[in-house]
matplotlib code that plots the C-alpha trace (Angstrom):
import matplotlib.pyplot as plt

x = [73.6, 72.9, 69.8, 70.1, 70.9, 72.6, 71.6, 73.6, 71.3, 68.8, 71.1, 70.7, 66.9, 66.7, 69.5, 70.9, 68.3, 69.0, 72.7, 72.6, 70.7, 73.1, 76.1, 75.0, 74.6, 78.1, 80.0, 77.7, 78.7, 76.3, 79.3, 81.4, 78.3, 77.7, 81.2, 81.3, 78.2, 79.6, 82.8, 80.6, 78.7, 81.9, 83.6, 80.5, 80.7, 84.4, 83.8, 80.4, 82.0, 82.8, 79.1, 78.1, 74.5, 74.7, 73.3, 71.0, 72.1, 71.5, 73.4, 76.4, 76.4, 76.2, 79.3, 81.1, 79.9, 80.9, 84.6, 84.6, 83.3, 86.1, 88.8, 87.4, 88.0, 91.4, 92.6, 91.4, 93.0, 96.2, 96.5, 95.7, 98.7, 101.0, 103.4, 106.0, 109.5, 111.6, 115.4, 118.1, 121.5, 125.0, 127.6, 131.2, 131.1, 127.3, 124.3, 120.8, 117.1, 115.1, 111.3, 110.1, 106.7, 106.2, 103.2, 102.3, 103.2, 100.0, 102.0, 102.8, 100.1, 100.4, 98.8, 96.5, 95.4, 94.5, 92.7, 90.7, 89.6, 88.5, 86.5, 84.9, 83.9, 82.6, 80.6, 79.2, 78.2, 76.4, 74.6, 73.3, 71.8, 69.9, 68.3, 65.3, 66.0, 64.8, 66.9, 69.9, 69.6, 69.1, 72.0, 74.3, 73.3, 73.6, 76.8, 78.8, 77.9, 77.4, 74.3, 72.7, 69.9, 67.3, 68.1, 67.4, 64.3, 62.9, 63.7, 61.9, 59.4, 60.4, 61.2, 64.7, 63.7, 62.2, 65.6, 67.7, 65.3, 65.8, 69.6, 69.6, 67.6, 69.9, 72.9, 71.2, 70.4, 73.9, 75.5, 73.4, 74.0, 77.8, 77.8, 76.2, 78.1, 81.4, 82.7]
y = [36.0, 37.4, 39.5, 39.9, 37.4, 37.9, 36.8, 37.8, 36.3, 39.1, 42.2, 43.4, 43.2, 44.8, 47.2, 48.2, 51.2, 52.6, 52.2, 53.9, 57.0, 57.0, 56.9, 59.1, 62.2, 61.7, 61.1, 62.6, 60.1, 57.0, 54.8, 55.4, 54.9, 51.6, 50.6, 51.4, 49.4, 46.5, 46.7, 47.1, 43.8, 42.0, 43.2, 42.1, 38.7, 38.4, 39.5, 37.7, 35.9, 39.3, 40.1, 39.8, 40.8, 43.9, 45.9, 45.4, 43.9, 47.3, 49.2, 46.9, 47.1, 51.1, 51.1, 49.0, 51.4, 54.5, 53.1, 52.5, 56.1, 57.5, 55.3, 56.5, 60.1, 59.5, 57.9, 61.0, 63.4, 61.5, 62.2, 65.9, 68.2, 65.7, 66.8, 65.0, 66.5, 65.3, 66.1, 65.5, 65.4, 65.0, 64.9, 64.4, 60.8, 60.0, 60.9, 60.2, 60.8, 61.4, 61.0, 61.9, 62.4, 65.1, 65.5, 69.0, 69.7, 69.9, 71.8, 74.6, 76.7, 80.5, 82.8, 83.9, 80.3, 80.0, 83.4, 82.5, 79.2, 81.0, 83.6, 80.9, 79.0, 82.1, 82.8, 79.3, 79.7, 83.1, 81.7, 78.8, 81.3, 82.9, 79.9, 77.9, 76.8, 73.4, 72.9, 74.2, 71.7, 68.9, 70.0, 70.3, 67.1, 65.1, 66.7, 68.2, 66.0, 62.8, 61.7, 58.6, 59.2, 56.9, 58.9, 62.3, 61.0, 59.7, 63.0, 65.1, 62.6, 62.6, 60.0, 59.5, 60.9, 63.9, 64.5, 64.5, 67.0, 69.2, 68.6, 69.6, 72.7, 73.7, 73.3, 75.4, 78.1, 78.0, 78.2, 81.3, 82.9, 82.2, 83.6, 86.7, 87.2, 85.8, 85.5]
z = [84.2, 80.8, 80.6, 76.6, 74.0, 70.7, 67.3, 64.4, 61.9, 62.6, 62.8, 59.2, 59.5, 63.1, 63.3, 59.7, 59.4, 62.9, 62.5, 59.1, 60.6, 63.5, 61.0, 58.1, 60.4, 61.6, 58.5, 55.8, 53.1, 52.2, 51.1, 54.0, 56.4, 54.7, 55.1, 58.8, 59.4, 57.6, 59.6, 62.9, 61.8, 61.1, 64.4, 66.2, 64.7, 65.7, 69.2, 70.0, 72.9, 74.5, 74.6, 78.3, 77.8, 80.2, 77.5, 74.6, 71.5, 69.6, 72.3, 72.0, 68.3, 68.6, 71.0, 68.5, 65.7, 67.7, 67.9, 64.0, 63.4, 65.6, 63.9, 60.6, 61.6, 63.3, 60.1, 58.1, 60.5, 60.4, 56.8, 57.1, 57.1, 55.7, 53.0, 51.1, 51.1, 48.3, 48.6, 46.1, 48.0, 47.1, 49.8, 48.4, 47.1, 47.8, 45.6, 46.5, 46.8, 50.0, 50.0, 53.6, 54.7, 57.5, 59.6, 60.7, 64.3, 66.4, 69.1, 66.6, 67.5, 67.6, 70.1, 67.2, 66.9, 70.4, 70.5, 67.4, 69.1, 72.2, 70.2, 68.3, 71.5, 72.9, 69.7, 69.6, 73.4, 72.5, 69.5, 71.5, 73.9, 70.8, 69.2, 70.5, 73.9, 73.6, 70.4, 72.1, 75.1, 72.9, 70.7, 73.8, 75.3, 72.1, 70.4, 73.2, 76.1, 74.1, 75.7, 74.2, 71.8, 73.8, 76.9, 75.2, 73.6, 77.0, 78.7, 76.0, 75.1, 71.4, 68.6, 67.3, 63.8, 65.7, 67.6, 64.3, 62.9, 66.1, 65.8, 62.2, 62.8, 65.7, 63.6, 60.8, 63.3, 64.8, 61.3, 60.4, 63.8, 63.4, 59.9, 61.0, 64.2, 64.0, 60.3]

ax = plt.figure().add_subplot(projection="3d")
ax.plot(x, y, z, "-o")
ax.set_aspect("equal")
plt.show()
């Protein structure tokens, strides 16, 4: 039995601001954020029959939006490291051109890359211990553990706006600490 109902006619009024705030901190581009929210609403309309009512309408839309954000970054990352290779060839009686796209090999890492990643991870953990303890805990819960905003807000008795301010402050403090201690 469904505990929540779905009403797409009210989505923009009820959820667009929340979805925008959720998205903008993840993509840092207003146009992309708006596009992702539009794609979310469209995907929600297309899959309304899949809404089981086990979560609230907003939670359901956020889960769609999360997948849209992940897809956005996957698409961006799939284009990174690509290079065009243009080859003119002549073998006996054949002449021709090749235009080949090559993607960087993700397994082509050096020991130096691994060591640098390990050092960075250790530096981040060290810096998390140096910043405000509450900020560090909230930052870890949200960005590392992926805990839902509502859960964190309830646990710390803060508003979503306050949560994003704390995360921003934690990022700023981490960046300053890393710049001083790692770079």
